[in-house]
N, C-alpha and C positions, 0 to 999 in steps of 0.2 A: 504493500500500500504506500509506504513512505517513498520507496524507490520510484513508483509510478508517478507520484506527485512531483518529485524532483525532475524526472525526465520530462514531464508535461510542462513544468515551469520553464526549464531551459529551452524547450522547443518553442514555447510561446514567445520567449524573449528574442529568439533568433528570427521568428516569423514577424513579430510585431515591432522589431527594432526600427526599421525605416518609418513605420507608422508613428511610433512614439516620438521619433525625432521631428516628424512633421506636425505633431499635434500641438506644438506651441509651448511645451514644457519638457524639461530634462531634469534629472536628479543624479547626484553623486553621493555615495555613502562614505563617511569617515568613522572608523571604529573607535568607540570610546569605552569599550568593555563588553565584548560580545560573548563572554562565557556565562552560561547559566548553570548553577549548582543544583543538582537534582533534589537534594534534601531541603535546600533553602528556597528554591524556585524564585531566585532573584531575577529581575528583568535585565536583559541586555541593553546597553546604552549605545546610541549612535548620534552623530551629527549628520543631518540630511541637507546637503547643499542643493537647493532647488533653483533652477534657472527659468524664470518666467520670460519666455521669448516673445511675448506679446508687447504691444506698445502701450498697454494700459494695465492697471491693477486688476487682479482677479482673485476670487476666493478658491482656496484649495483644501483638500482633505487627503490624509494618508491612511491607508487601510490595507488589509490582506484578506485573501480568500482561501488561504491554506491553514487557518487555525491560529495565526499570530494575533495576539492582542496588543495592538499598537496604540500608544498614548503619546500626545493627546489625540483624542478621537474626534474633537470638534473641528469645524472649519476655521481657517485663518486666512487673512488677506496678505498678498505679497505684491509689491510693486514690480515693475518691469526690471529684469536683470536677475542677478544671483542673490539669494538669501539663505541664511543658515537656520535650520530648525532642529532643535534637540528633540529626539524621540526615544522612547523605550519600547522594547518588545518582549513579551513573555512567551516562553516556549509553548508550542501546541501540547495539549494534554496527552496526546498519543506518543509524544517523543520525550517527555520530561524524564522518564526513567530509563532512557536508552542513550547512554553516553556515545558521543561521536561528533563529527563535524558535518553541518548541514548548510545548504543554500536554500533559502525560503523566499518565495516571491512576495513582493509588496507592490502597491499601486499608488501613484499620486494623480489625483483627478482635480481638474479645474472646472469651474462653471462654464468657461468659454474655451479654455485651452485644450480640453480633451484629457486623455489618460496616458500616463507614462508608467510602464511596468519595469521593475528592476528586482534585484535579489539582495537579501541580507545574509551575511555569513554569520552563523551561530554555532557555537560549540557547547555541547552539554557534557558536564563532568561531575564526578562524585565529590562529595565533601572531602573524602580521604585523599583524593588526588589534587585537591585545591589548596588545602591548608596544611602546612608543614610545621612541625615543632622541633626545635633543636636547643641544646644547651652547650655551654663550654665544658671541657673535660673537668670532672670533679675529682678532687683530691681528699685524702682522709682528714686533713686539718682545715678544709674550707668551711666557712660558716654561711656563705651565700653562693648562689649560682645565677648566671645570666641566661634566662630563658627567652628564646626568640620565636615568635609566631609569625609565619611568613605566608603571604598569598602568592602561590606560584602559578596562578592562572590569570588570564586577562578578564577578571571578573570584579564587579563592584559589589562588595559584600557589605550589606547594611549592618546596623547595630546588632551585635550578638553578645551573649554572655557565655563564656567558655569556662568549664571546670577542668583544670589541668592537674593530673595526679601521677605520681610515680613513687618509688620507694624512698626518694630523697625529699620530696616536697608535695604539698597539696594546697592549691589556691584557686580562686575564681576571679576572673577579670571580664569587664565589659568594654568592647571596642568596636570600631569599624575598620575595614581594610579596603583600600583602593587596589586596582590591578597591580600586581607584583610588589605591593607594599609589605613591609615587615615592621613589627613593633617588638621591643625588648623590655623585660621586667627583671629586676634584681629581687630574688626571692630567698627567704631564709631556708636553710637546710635543717632537716631533722637529724641532728648529730647523734642522738641516742640510738636511732634506728640504723644509721650509717655504720656505726662501729661493729655491727653484727653482720654486715654485708661483705661478700667476697668480691674482689675486683672483677670487672668485666662490663659488658653492655647491659643496660636495663631499659625496659620499655616505658615511654611516656605516653599517657593517654589523654587526649583532649576531647571533650564532649560538649555539645550544645543542644538545646531544646528550642525548636522554632515551630510555633503554632502546633504544639503537641507532637512534633516529629523530632526524634532524636538522631543526631548525626555524630559520628566519631572519626577521629584521625589519630595517628600514632607517630611517635618519634623515638629517638634513641639517646640515652644519656650514657656516656662512657665514664666508668669509675676506674680511675687509674690505680695501678698496683703500688702498694707501699708495704715494705717489710720493716717491722720495728718490734723488738722484744725487750720488755723491762724486767729487771730482776730485783727482788727484795730478799735480803738475807738477815735473819734475826736470831739472836741467841738469848735465852732467858733461863733463870733458875741457878741454883748453886750445887747442892748435892744431887738433885735430879735436874740435869741440864737438857733443855729443849732447844733444838736447832731446827729452824724452818727456812726452806728455800722456796720462793714462789716465782715462777716464770709466767709472764702475761704477754699474750700476742696483742700488741697495740696497733698492728697493721691490718690490712684487709685481704691478705692471702694466707692460706694454711702454711705453717712453718713447723719444722722439726726442732724441738728444743731439748737440751740436755742439762740435767742437774747432777752435780758431783759432790760427794762428801768423802772426807778422808778420816780414817780412824787408825790408831796405833794398835799393836798386837794385844794390848791389855784392854783398852776401852771398847774395842769391837766386841769383846765377850759380854759386855754389859749394856749394849746398845740395841734398841729395837727401832723399826722403821714403819711408817704409816703405809708404805707401798714396798713390796719386794723389789730389790734392785734388779736391773736387767743384766748388768755386767759388774763383775767384781775383779779388780786388778790387785793382786797381792804381791807385795815386796817382802824384803827381809824383815822390816820393822813396821811397815804400814800396809793398810789395805784401802784402796780407793773404790768406792761404789758409785755406779752411774745409773741414772734413770733417763730414758729417752722416750719422747712421745710427740706425735703430730697434733698440734692444736690449731683450731680455727680462730677467726677474729674474735677478740675479747674472751677467749677461753684461757684457762690457766693450768699449769702443772704445779701442784703443791706437794712437797716432800717434807715430812716432819720426822726427826729422829729424837729419841729420848735415851739419855745415858744416865744410868743410876750409879753415882760415884760412891755410894755407901759401901758397896762391896770392894771397890778398889782400895778404899781406906783400910778396910780390914785386911786386904791382901798386902798392903804396905807394911802393916804391923807384922804380919807373918814373915815378910821378906827380911825385915830387920832381925826377927828372931832366928830365921834360918841363917842369916849372915853371921850372927853371933855363934850359932852352933857350928857353922863351917869353919870359923876361926879356931874353935876348940878342936874340931875334927882335923884341921890341917896340921896339928901337932902330933898326929899319929905317925906310926912307922911307914905307912903306905896310904896313898890316896887312890881311890877308885871312882872314876867318873863315867857316867852313862848318859848317852843322848840318842835321840831318834830324829829322823827326817823323813818326809814323805817321798815316795818313789812312784813315778808314773809308769804304768804298764800298758802294753798294747791291748791286752784282753780286758782292761778296765777293772782288774782286781784291786782291792785295797792292799797296799804294800808299804812297809817301813824299812828303812835302813837303820840298824842298831849299831852304835859304836861304843865300845868299852875301852876306856883309857886307864892304864895302870901305871902309877908313878911311885918310885921308892924314895922316901925321905931319908932312909938309912939303909945300910947294907942288909939285904935279906936274901934268904936261900929257900929252895924248894917251894916256890910260889905256885899255887894252884888257883886259877881263875875260874869261877863257876857262874854261869848265867842261866836264866830260866826262860823258856818260851811260853808265852801266854796260851791258855787252853784253846782259844778260838783261832789261833794262828798256826801256820805251817812253815817249816824251814825251807828256804830256797837253797838247793844243794850247790849251786855255782857260787863259790866264795871268791871275793875280789882279793882279799888278803890271806892271811894264814888260816888254814883249815883247823877246826878244833881237833885237839889230840884225841878227844873221845866225845861221842854223841850218844847220850842215854835217851833213846826214844821213848822208853817206858815212862821215865820220870820227867821227860821233856827238859833235859839239862845238857848244856854244852860245857866242855872242860878244855882249858889250855894250861899247859905246864911250862914253867920257866925255872930252870935250874938256879939262876942267880941274877939279882939285880943290885947294882951298885947305887949308892945314894945319888939322887938326881936322875937316874936312868928311868926310862919309861917304855912301855909297850902299848900298841894300839891294836885291838881286834875288832873286826866288823863282820856282820852277816845281815841277811835280808830275810824278813818274815812276810808272809802274805796271807790273805783271807778272801774267800769269795763272798763273804757276808758284807753287807753295807754297814759302814760305820758312821754314826752321827754323834757329834758331841765329843766328850772326853774319853780317850782310850789310854788306860794306864798300864805300864809295864812293871814287872817286879824288879827289885834291885839286884845287881850283880854282887858276888862275894869273892874276896881274895883271901886265901889262907897261906901262911908263910912261917918261916923259922928265923929267929934272930939270936943273938948271943944270950938274950935274956929268956928265950924259950919260944913257945908257940904264940901265934897271934892271928887275928882275922879282922877284916874290915869290910863293911858293906858300902856299895855305891849309893849315890843319890837315887831317889825315886824319880822316874821320868814318865811323861805322858805326852799324848798327842791330841790336839783339838781340831776337829773337822767342822767347818762351817756347813757344808752340805755333804751328802753321801758320797764317800769315796774321794774327797778333795780336801785340801788344807786351806 
């Protein structure tokens, strides 16, 4: 139907062109905003330059036979020559919801001059393709944004009230827009909501209500990436020491944070943590624990440790007492020391290396060193140093014989024990014993008691 109207209009213009020129009137169209928005149904605007070719004034009227509602619709008088007449044209009802570019016939009729037929170019577009919304790039520390509303069509948009909404702002403005005109507003940002948003593009929605009809358009707000992590480290308490580390993501992108705490070999035994550590790096005298987590914007990683120093104080008293006893012990004819260390195995068994050190403070003879293997452990038969002179499997004892030791001379014996059982906590070994002869007679001395502490099963 529409296509037929257009073809008919063009054919009539071609056929009646000579007639129109001879009728005593001609017209020329100047576009002043020929786009009609479907949802708003705003009229298209033109300047009609009418040439009255007669030698006298005449009354004219502008109208259309193809459904255009042209205003003004009343007659007007024009003197001879060219005159400019402002007109508006509303889209035909059967085209208003069909976006596209159309040529629509109009007619200028004079009382004496006859009829001139011409065409109006009219574009029909949707509101979404007419009004565009943009903002400047938004950063984490911004308090305002510059929002630009732009008319990207050759359309005269009358007064409208638009509600603009996004994750960053929410406001309502009333305005008019001429063809290709843009207006800008500085709007406050919702900083509380922004802190929880991840960097990236976000949709802006603009909506208007005109005569009960709702129209919408969209734009994009770009939230730029920002990486920022703040750390707070607090320690409180005396005998029960509380240490808290808080990592906060102040940026707008997910980040991986790490909290680290270091403890010595004593205090780590009396420290508990609010979260189990991911990694434990152990050295000779210290252990460093790490917590790693990916946190989003405004999320936190909080690690709290509590160290009870009541037990270390008791331990300190015991150490002083042991030192005193050791001093007395050092005055004996012989000193026997025993120590253990953790041994890594390919099969994952729990294994310890036991070292027994025998030192003579005076000349001694016929020295017999005796050590005991714990009930849960087995002896590893491949010895690094001197093999025991006797292995009593029934009584789980090892014997080394030394014919003579001069004052200051010492011997060191070592062996490895292992167990397939998982060990957690404290594992204590029995003391070693050395029996000997001196000028004064027989004597014997026991080594120190030794133990091993495992943080987790099968590791030190």
